[in-house]
C-alpha positions as a Python dict, from the first residue, in 0.01 Angstrom:
ca = {
    (1, 'M'): (0, 0, 0),
    (2, 'S'): (159, 358, -98),
    (3, 'S'): (252, 573, 141),
    (4, 'N'): (125, 894, -34),
    (5, 'P'): (-154, 1015, 113),
    (6, 'N'): (-277, 1129, -265),
    (7, 'H'): (-271, 798, -403),
    (8, 'F'): (-584, 604, -432),
    (9, 'D'): (-681, 247, -528),
    (10, 'I'): (-966, 366, -771),
    (11, 'A'): (-989, 741, -917),
    (12, 'I'): (-1344, 784, -1037),
    (13, 'I'): (-1422, 1126, -1330),
    (14, 'G'): (-1734, 1247, -1261),
    (15, 'S'): (-1989, 1243, -967),
    (16, 'G'): (-2313, 1159, -1161),
    (17, 'I'): (-2535, 920, -1042),
    (18, 'A'): (-2345, 643, -1223),
    (19, 'G'): (-2001, 778, -1122),
    (20, 'S'): (-2121, 816, -756),
    (21, 'A'): (-2304, 492, -757),
    (22, 'L'): (-1990, 287, -842),
    (23, 'G'): (-1769, 471, -567),
    (24, 'S'): (-2086, 393, -319),
    (25, 'I'): (-1978, 40, -405),
    (26, 'L'): (-1608, 57, -414),
    (27, 'A'): (-1554, 266, -100),
    (28, 'R'): (-1860, 30, 76),
    (29, 'H'): (-1607, -271, 22),
    (30, 'K'): (-1287, -95, 167),
    (31, 'L'): (-1135, 10, -127),
    (32, 'R'): (-994, 396, -113),
    (33, 'V'): (-1150, 603, -381),
    (34, 'I'): (-1177, 953, -503),
    (35, 'I'): (-1388, 1142, -703),
    (36, 'F'): (-1307, 1427, -903),
    (37, 'E'): (-1611, 1638, -1017),
    (38, 'A'): (-1562, 1931, -1223),
    (39, 'K'): (-1834, 2156, -1085),
    (40, 'S'): (-2050, 2111, -796),
    (41, 'H'): (-2417, 1965, -681),
    (42, 'P'): (-2641, 1998, -696),
    (43, 'R'): (-2629, 2037, -1034),
    (44, 'F'): (-2865, 1998, -1370),
    (45, 'A'): (-2880, 1647, -1550),
    (46, 'I'): (-3089, 1518, -1820),
    (47, 'G'): (-3173, 1139, -1807),
    (48, 'E'): (-3458, 1169, -1592),
    (49, 'S'): (-3681, 865, -1698),
    (50, 'M'): (-3664, 562, -1544),
    (51, 'I'): (-3720, 217, -1680),
    (52, 'L'): (-3780, -125, -1552),
    (53, 'E'): (-3479, -253, -1647),
    (54, 'T'): (-3261, -10, -1484),
    (55, 'S'): (-3458, -47, -1140),
    (56, 'E'): (-3416, -422, -1144),
    (57, 'I'): (-3045, -335, -1197),
    (58, 'M'): (-3041, -75, -899),
    (59, 'R'): (-3231, -334, -671),
    (60, 'A'): (-3012, -626, -745),
    (61, 'M'): (-2698, -391, -702),
    (62, 'A'): (-2803, -259, -381),
    (63, 'E'): (-2840, -643, -257),
    (64, 'F'): (-2528, -819, -435),
    (65, 'F'): (-2317, -505, -333),
    (66, 'D'): (-2469, -459, 2),
    (67, 'V'): (-2552, -86, -93),
    (68, 'P'): (-2917, -48, -19),
    (69, 'E'): (-2914, 298, -121),
    (70, 'L'): (-2874, 198, -491),
    (71, 'A'): (-3230, 103, -459),
    (72, 'Y'): (-3399, 394, -321),
    (73, 'F'): (-3449, 513, -700),
    (74, 'S'): (-3575, 190, -791),
    (75, 'S'): (-3996, 240, -695),
    (76, 'E'): (-4200, 526, -573),
    (77, 'N'): (-4217, 337, -260),
    (78, 'Y'): (-3879, 485, -162),
    (79, 'F'): (-3995, 856, -139),
    (80, 'S'): (-3941, 878, 291),
    (81, 'H'): (-3586, 773, 226),
    (82, 'I'): (-3499, 1034, -109),
    (83, 'G'): (-3732, 1303, -89),
    (84, 'T'): (-4075, 1424, -284),
    (85, 'S'): (-3896, 1618, -557),
    (86, 'H'): (-3890, 1304, -785),
    (87, 'G'): (-4208, 1220, -1021),
    (88, 'V'): (-4352, 892, -1049),
    (89, 'K'): (-4368, 699, -1397),
    (90, 'R'): (-4675, 488, -1453),
    (91, 'H'): (-4633, 445, -1840),
    (92, 'F'): (-4469, 526, -2169),
    (93, 'S'): (-4733, 745, -2349),
    (94, 'F'): (-4677, 847, -2698),
    (95, 'L'): (-4884, 1078, -2937),
    (96, 'Y'): (-4827, 1150, -3307),
    (97, 'H'): (-4896, 1477, -3420),
    (98, 'N'): (-4926, 1607, -3786),
    (99, 'Q'): (-4824, 1983, -3892),
    (100, 'D'): (-5073, 2235, -3887),
    (101, 'Q'): (-5319, 1987, -3706),
    (102, 'I'): (-5556, 2169, -3460),
    (103, 'A'): (-5683, 1890, -3261),
    (104, 'H'): (-5506, 1592, -3155),
    (105, 'N'): (-5661, 1229, -3331),
    (106, 'I'): (-5689, 1046, -3042),
    (107, 'H'): (-5636, 710, -3247),
    (108, 'Q'): (-5285, 842, -3311),
    (109, 'S'): (-5168, 727, -2925),
    (110, 'L'): (-5006, 457, -2731),
    (111, 'Q'): (-4970, 420, -2394),
    (112, 'A'): (-4751, 124, -2246),
    (113, 'V'): (-4796, 82, -1858),
    (114, 'I'): (-4549, 0, -1631),
    (115, 'P'): (-4690, -282, -1386),
    (116, 'K'): (-4702, -154, -1010),
    (117, 'Q'): (-4601, -487, -863),
    (118, 'P'): (-4389, -626, -730),
    (119, 'H'): (-4192, -327, -675),
    (120, 'G'): (-4399, -12, -725),
    (121, 'H'): (-4401, 212, -1019),
    (122, 'E'): (-4101, 365, -1174),
    (123, 'L'): (-3954, 733, -1118),
    (124, 'H'): (-3897, 1041, -1296),
    (125, 'L'): (-3568, 1146, -1111),
    (126, 'Y'): (-3513, 1501, -1005),
    (127, 'R'): (-3143, 1431, -1109),
    (128, 'Q'): (-2989, 1736, -891),
    (129, 'D'): (-3137, 1585, -625),
    (130, 'S'): (-3054, 1198, -723),
    (131, 'D'): (-2701, 1269, -784),
    (132, 'Y'): (-2617, 1472, -490),
    (133, 'F'): (-2799, 1182, -294),
    (134, 'M'): (-2564, 964, -454),
    (135, 'M'): (-2259, 1170, -403),
    (136, 'T'): (-2321, 1184, -28),
    (137, 'T'): (-2372, 827, -3),
    (138, 'A'): (-2035, 778, -172),
    (139, 'I'): (-1862, 998, 91),
    (140, 'A'): (-2069, 814, 403),
    (141, 'Y'): (-1902, 507, 264),
    (142, 'G'): (-1551, 677, 281),
    (143, 'A'): (-1530, 803, -56),
    (144, 'T'): (-1328, 1147, -81),
    (145, 'V'): (-1496, 1327, -327),
    (146, 'L'): (-1328, 1696, -479),
    (147, 'Q'): (-1613, 1920, -646),
    (148, 'N'): (-1522, 2236, -868),
    (149, 'T'): (-1182, 2010, -977),
    (150, 'P'): (-1171, 1934, -1314),
    (151, 'V'): (-906, 1716, -1408),
    (152, 'Q'): (-656, 1877, -1663),
    (153, 'D'): (-477, 1556, -1765),
    (154, 'I'): (-437, 1186, -1710),
    (155, 'T'): (-140, 958, -1765),
    (156, 'P'): (-66, 598, -1778),
    (157, 'L'): (228, 517, -1583),
    (158, 'P'): (394, 172, -1568),
    (159, 'D'): (287, 78, -1179),
    (160, 'K'): (-14, 360, -1163),
    (161, 'M'): (-225, 659, -1309),
    (162, 'E'): (-146, 985, -1278),
    (163, 'I'): (-375, 1242, -1234),
    (164, 'I'): (-302, 1641, -1239),
    (165, 'T'): (-606, 1871, -1179),
    (166, 'A'): (-643, 2197, -1326),
    (167, 'D'): (-538, 2390, -1041),
    (168, 'G'): (-173, 2163, -1057),
    (169, 'R'): (-251, 1891, -786),
    (170, 'K'): (-117, 1551, -863),
    (171, 'F'): (-310, 1236, -766),
    (172, 'E'): (-217, 908, -830),
    (173, 'A'): (-467, 569, -844),
    (174, 'D'): (-400, 217, -934),
    (175, 'Y'): (-733, 222, -1180),
    (176, 'V'): (-918, 522, -1349),
    (177, 'V'): (-1296, 508, -1408),
    (178, 'D'): (-1383, 783, -1675),
    (179, 'A'): (-1736, 862, -1582),
    (180, 'G'): (-1724, 1220, -1733),
    (181, 'G'): (-1979, 1176, -2013),
    (182, 'F'): (-1956, 1338, -2360),
    (183, 'R'): (-1683, 1528, -2208),
    (184, 'S'): (-1446, 1191, -2153),
    (185, 'I'): (-1086, 1344, -2111),
    (186, 'L'): (-958, 998, -2211),
    (187, 'A'): (-1174, 955, -2516),
    (188, 'D'): (-1026, 1296, -2603),
    (189, 'K'): (-664, 1211, -2491),
    (190, 'F'): (-634, 896, -2711),
    (191, 'N'): (-867, 1007, -2982),
    (192, 'W'): (-1075, 753, -2923),
    (193, 'R'): (-1408, 938, -3029),
    (194, 'D'): (-1579, 802, -3315),
    (195, 'H'): (-1894, 972, -3452),
    (196, 'S'): (-1958, 734, -3774),
    (197, 'L'): (-2313, 634, -3624),
    (198, 'R'): (-2590, 650, -3875),
    (199, 'T'): (-2836, 826, -3610),
    (200, 'H'): (-2892, 1177, -3619),
    (201, 'S'): (-3040, 1387, -3378),
    (202, 'R'): (-3029, 1706, -3157),
    (203, 'A'): (-3192, 1856, -2877),
    (204, 'I'): (-3329, 2167, -2716),
    (205, 'F'): (-3428, 2151, -2364),
    (206, 'T'): (-3506, 2277, -2032),
    (207, 'H'): (-3701, 2278, -1710),
    (208, 'M'): (-4041, 2467, -1721),
    (209, 'V'): (-4335, 2527, -1511),
    (210, 'D'): (-4706, 2582, -1581),
    (211, 'V'): (-4717, 2279, -1812),
    (212, 'P'): (-5087, 2123, -1778),
    (213, 'C'): (-5154, 1728, -1840),
    (214, 'Y'): (-5227, 1714, -2195),
    (215, 'H'): (-5598, 1608, -2108),
    (216, 'D'): (-5660, 1957, -1970),
    (217, 'V'): (-5577, 2109, -2287),
    (218, 'A'): (-5718, 1825, -2514),
    (219, 'A'): (-5930, 1521, -2492),
    (220, 'S'): (-5970, 1363, -2205),
    (221, 'Q'): (-5832, 1028, -2088),
    (222, 'K'): (-6151, 852, -2107),
    (223, 'A'): (-6188, 992, -2476),
    (224, 'Y'): (-5826, 833, -2517),
    (225, 'G'): (-5926, 505, -2386),
    (226, 'L'): (-5623, 543, -2174),
    (227, 'P'): (-5531, 335, -1856),
    (228, 'F'): (-5386, 621, -1702),
    (229, 'R'): (-5371, 1020, -1733),
    (230, 'V'): (-5040, 1102, -1990),
    (231, 'S'): (-4958, 1338, -1714),
    (232, 'T'): (-4859, 1042, -1460),
    (233, 'G'): (-4577, 890, -1675),
    (234, 'T'): (-4301, 1000, -1947),
    (235, 'L'): (-4541, 1175, -2289),
    (236, 'H'): (-4383, 1169, -2567),
    (237, 'H'): (-4500, 1409, -2887),
    (238, 'V'): (-4371, 1257, -3200),
    (239, 'F'): (-4388, 1380, -3553),
    (240, 'D'): (-4173, 1325, -3852),
    (241, 'G'): (-3853, 1460, -3778),
    (242, 'G'): (-3841, 1473, -3421),
    (243, 'W'): (-4011, 1404, -3107),
    (244, 'L'): (-4063, 1613, -2767),
    (245, 'W'): (-4036, 1434, -2394),
    (246, 'V'): (-4256, 1599, -2100),
    (247, 'I'): (-4149, 1435, -1758),
    (248, 'P'): (-4342, 1579, -1503),
    (249, 'F'): (-4213, 1608, -1103),
    (250, 'N'): (-4489, 1723, -1004),
    (251, 'N'): (-4734, 1439, -1091),
    (252, 'H'): (-4841, 1268, -764),
    (253, 'P'): (-5021, 1318, -409),
    (254, 'R'): (-4713, 1380, -227),
    (255, 'A'): (-4504, 1602, -489),
    (256, 'T'): (-4341, 1920, -396),
    (257, 'N'): (-4135, 1973, -688),
    (258, 'P'): (-4354, 2202, -944),
    (259, 'L'): (-4111, 2143, -1232),
    (260, 'C'): (-4171, 1989, -1531),
    (261, 'S'): (-3864, 1860, -1758),
    (262, 'V'): (-3941, 1947, -2125),
    (263, 'G'): (-3683, 1830, -2453),
    (264, 'L'): (-3742, 1872, -2845),
    (265, 'M'): (-3492, 1598, -3024),
    (266, 'L'): (-3503, 1696, -3384),
    (267, 'D'): (-3321, 1546, -3677),
    (268, 'P'): (-3103, 1809, -3825),
    (269, 'R'): (-3124, 1672, -4159),
    (270, 'V'): (-3479, 1782, -4134),
    (271, 'Y'): (-3498, 2054, -3867),
    (272, 'P'): (-3121, 2221, -3900),
    (273, 'Q'): (-3033, 2475, -3633),
    (274, 'S'): (-3152, 2818, -3666),
    (275, 'A'): (-2878, 3086, -3713),
    (276, 'T'): (-3057, 3380, -3623),
    (277, 'L'): (-3346, 3239, -3352),
    (278, 'S'): (-3213, 3160, -2938),
    (279, 'A'): (-3259, 2821, -2868),
    (280, 'E'): (-3602, 2906, -2713),
    (281, 'E'): (-3745, 3097, -3020),
    (282, 'E'): (-3652, 2813, -3212),
    (283, 'F'): (-3791, 2560, -2972),
    (284, 'F'): (-4140, 2732, -3019),
    (285, 'A'): (-4106, 2833, -3349),
    (286, 'I'): (-4138, 2456, -3434),
    (287, 'L'): (-4392, 2394, -3193),
    (288, 'D'): (-4617, 2621, -3415),
    (289, 'Q'): (-4571, 2411, -3684),
    (290, 'F'): (-4766, 2146, -3470),
    (291, 'P'): (-5091, 2321, -3265),
    (292, 'S'): (-5222, 2032, -3134),
    (293, 'M'): (-4877, 1990, -2968),
    (294, 'R'): (-4832, 2385, -2891),
    (295, 'V'): (-5150, 2390, -2659),
    (296, 'Q'): (-4977, 2227, -2385),
    (297, 'F'): (-4716, 2504, -2384),
    (298, 'Q'): (-4921, 2810, -2398),
    (299, 'S'): (-4858, 2931, -2052),
    (300, 'A'): (-4535, 2730, -1965),
    (301, 'K'): (-4241, 2923, -1860),
    (302, 'A'): (-3878, 2800, -1838),
    (303, 'V'): (-3722, 2786, -1521),
    (304, 'R'): (-3343, 2750, -1620),
    (305, 'D'): (-3147, 2869, -1954),
    (306, 'W'): (-3249, 2663, -2259),
    (307, 'T'): (-2978, 2447, -2371),
    (308, 'R'): (-2932, 2343, -2745),
    (309, 'T'): (-2710, 2097, -2877),
    (310, 'G'): (-2557, 1991, -3190),
    (311, 'R'): (-2569, 1615, -3318),
    (312, 'L'): (-2566, 1406, -3006),
    (313, 'Q'): (-2431, 1100, -3133),
    (314, 'Y'): (-2086, 954, -3077),
    (315, 'S'): (-1911, 619, -2958),
    (316, 'A'): (-1560, 526, -2916),
    (317, 'K'): (-1312, 327, -3092),
    (318, 'Q'): (-1190, 201, -2741),
    (319, 'V'): (-1341, 175, -2393),
    (320, 'V'): (-1073, -30, -2180),
    (321, 'G'): (-676, 41, -2165),
    (322, 'D'): (-434, -43, -1902),
    (323, 'R'): (-583, 45, -1575),
    (324, 'F'): (-856, 271, -1681),
    (325, 'C'): (-1186, 219, -1902),
    (326, 'L'): (-1464, 463, -1996),
    (327, 'L'): (-1805, 408, -1833),
    (328, 'G'): (-2160, 481, -1967),
    (329, 'H'): (-2182, 807, -2170),
    (330, 'A'): (-1803, 858, -2161),
    (331, 'A'): (-1827, 552, -2402),
    (332, 'G'): (-2132, 656, -2640),
    (333, 'F'): (-2437, 802, -2682),
    (334, 'I'): (-2728, 746, -2927),
    (335, 'D'): (-3025, 917, -2826),
    (336, 'P'): (-3262, 963, -2517),
    (337, 'L'): (-3573, 783, -2682),
    (338, 'F'): (-3725, 519, -2479),
    (339, 'S'): (-3457, 624, -2149),
    (340, 'K'): (-3184, 367, -2158),
    (341, 'G'): (-2923, 595, -2082),
    (342, 'L'): (-2872, 550, -1707),
    (343, 'Y'): (-2926, 158, -1813),
    (344, 'S'): (-2642, 169, -2037),
    (345, 'S'): (-2431, 346, -1769),
    (346, 'L'): (-2495, 113, -1482),
    (347, 'M'): (-2457, -212, -1746),
    (348, 'T'): (-2117, -107, -1807),
}
């Protein structure tokens, strides 16, 4: 064992929910873990809609690794542990829209129900709270977390990895896990980024208030013949060339969070980014083409700056090296459709 106090068994780059979950597991089993976070918690993140596969993995990991906190985001039954800023997810709902359509065609709809039994319905994660919770869990198990500490460089050496932070401090680790997302320092360092995926999408997203349930501004749940109101799960407005997510956090009796996550996914070959409109202006300009979709956002107001991305798709030519690997979105990303992001991160 090294006598260097800045030497750790494992260094993790990024304290999102996946990086912090890994840090919690490793620290729980007595490894010396350090987690570097370029920003600070609480912080905004997307990847807010859970799916059954993700929840099952979290429950399994909680039991297998003896970290019960990992199960807390696997169902609505854990609000007493994690707080009530998160929403519930009882289904995936899809409504297809046509341009210039005033009233939505109720026959162009689908609701895929998530079973309540045996564990309860899924969650909409308010990521600033879920990620903060997992980071503090890692700390509670013994991990060292350095917030506001960007990593400048990582160098593989014969018997260790050397990590240099932006402020010039040096750390050592036997192994490095890069959970830094698309900004992966290791993928960039070794020129592993690959953009040859055939899929194309870009995003415009924010958090909003005053987004009503679609049934309150359009046809009723009964008229649609759906088992649940669309606001009790993840709603997808789908149209030729894109789709829009609506993920409410205020959709259950115990809710204390008025926000709703809203994001527009666009094929840039169909909807190239406007050079003259702001992200918000472009968002509403596209919705104005679809009156049956726009009606849900007549009074909606953003509560944070809008984010507009370029093409989201990327992968990595390699994900494992000598004493290091890429975790989750550091390795690649395709699209948030079907909410597979956190599942992919936990599976790696």
